[in-house]
N, C-alpha and C positions, 0 to 999 in steps of 0.2 A: 504494500500500500504506500503510495507516494504522499509525502507531506509537503504542502505548499504554504509558504509564508504569504499571508494576504494582508491587504490594507486594513488599518485599524477599524474602519467603519464599514468594510465590505460585508461583514456578516452580522451587522448590528440588528437588523430586523429579525433575523432568525434567532439571534441570541435573546432579545427581549421577549419574543414570543414564547420560546422554550422556558425562559426564566419564570414566566407567569404560569405556564402549564406544559410539562409536568414539574419543572424546576431545573436548576443547573446542578452540576456535581463539582464540589470543591475538593481538591486533593491537597493535603498538607502533610509534612513530615518526610524525612529522608530515610532514617534507619528502619522505622516501622510506619510507613505511610498509611493514611486513612482517607476514606472518601465519605463525604456527607452531602446531603441535599441542601441547597440554599434556594430561597425564593426571594430574598431581599438582597439586591445588588444594583449597581448602576455603573455606567461607563460614560466617561467624558474627559474633558480637559481641565485639570486643576494644577496651579502653579506652573503652567506652561508645559505640563507633561500629560501624556495619555494615562488615565487612572481608572482602575476598576475598584469600586468601593464595595466591600462585603461586610456583612453583620454576622458575628458569631458570639453566642452566649458563653460566658466563662465556665458554665457547667458542662459544656460539651468536650469530649475527648479531643476533638480537632483544635480547640482553643489552645490546649497545652502544646500541641505540635506547632501551631503558629507562633507561639511564644518562644519555642526553642529554635526555630528556623524560619526566618522572616521572608519566606518565599511560598508561593502557592500557584496552583493552576485552577482555572475555572473552565470546566468541560461542558460543552453543550450537547446534550443527548438528542436522540431522535424521539419522535412521538411514540414509536414502537418500544422504546426503552422505559416506558412509564412504570412498569412493575419493578425494574431495577432501581429507578429513582425513588420509589416508595420504600424499598428495603433500606436504601442508604439514608432515608429520612426518618425511619422508625426504629432502626437497630443501632446499637452503640458499637463503635470500633474497639471499645475496651473489652468487649465480650466476644467479638467475632471478627473474622477477616472478611470484610464486605467485598473486596476484590474477588476472592475465591467464590463467595456466595453468589455474586452476580455474574461470574465468569467474565470479569473485566481483565484486560491485559494492561499492566502498568508499563509504559515505555518511558525511557529517559527524556528529560527535558532537553530542549535545544540550547537555551540560554541560561537555565537555572538548574539547580540540583534536584528539585522536586519534579516528579514524573507527571505524565498525563495519561488519560484513558484512551487507548488505541481505538476502541469502538465508538467513540464520540466524534462526530464530523468536524466540529470546531473546538479549539481550545485556546485559552489565553494564558501566557506565562507572565507572572507578576512578582515583583519584589516589593515588600512592605516599605513604605517611606514615611508613614505616620500612622498612629493609632490613638484613638480616644474612646472614652466610654459614653454611652447614652446618658444624658443628664435628665433624671426623672422629673425635676421641677420645670424643665423646659418643654415637657410634653403636655398636650391637651389631656384633660382628665379621661375622656373616652378612650384614648390610645393607651394610657396607663392601665385602665380597667380591662380593655380587650386583649392587649398583647403582653402585659406585664403584671398580671394579678398576683403571680407568685413572687415577684420582685427580682426575677432573673433577667436583668437588663443586658442588652448586647454590648459588646465592644465593637468598634467600627475600625476596620482595617482599610487603609488607602494603599493600594498596590499599583506601583508604576507598571504599566503594560510594556513588557520588553519585546513581546512578539505575539502575533495572532496567527494561528495556523489552521489549515483545513486538511483533514485526512481525506484523500480521494480514493 
């Protein structure tokens, strides 16, 4: 399978569509990588750099991997991979190997140490350039009630996009 380096915004429509349904797949970690489903992310230009912003709760296994190694990939699945995306969003990498469970192939990154999922048609390689926490007092009451009733607020990672690739 040939991997093509594509323009930053060439796959943006497909990326945002899949992010909404069924979700995207975040890969973090080098020695023991993990994959988790994300539905909250955005892509744009910040500080003159192409940036992918992702949200990860500190309670997630992937959060500890992002803290150890400040690189990640965002992998855009096909609609047909919805069942695998569901597994990656409902099971913990602390307790199982989600790559094996979903029959995903982890391939080495082109520009970073973190790998990508071979079976996903588009992926972004990112290096964290900034992180901050969601500030509860800055959120509307209904957002706090709906998304943070347990108090498990996200950390926000700003990843410089070092490459966007399409698996042909």
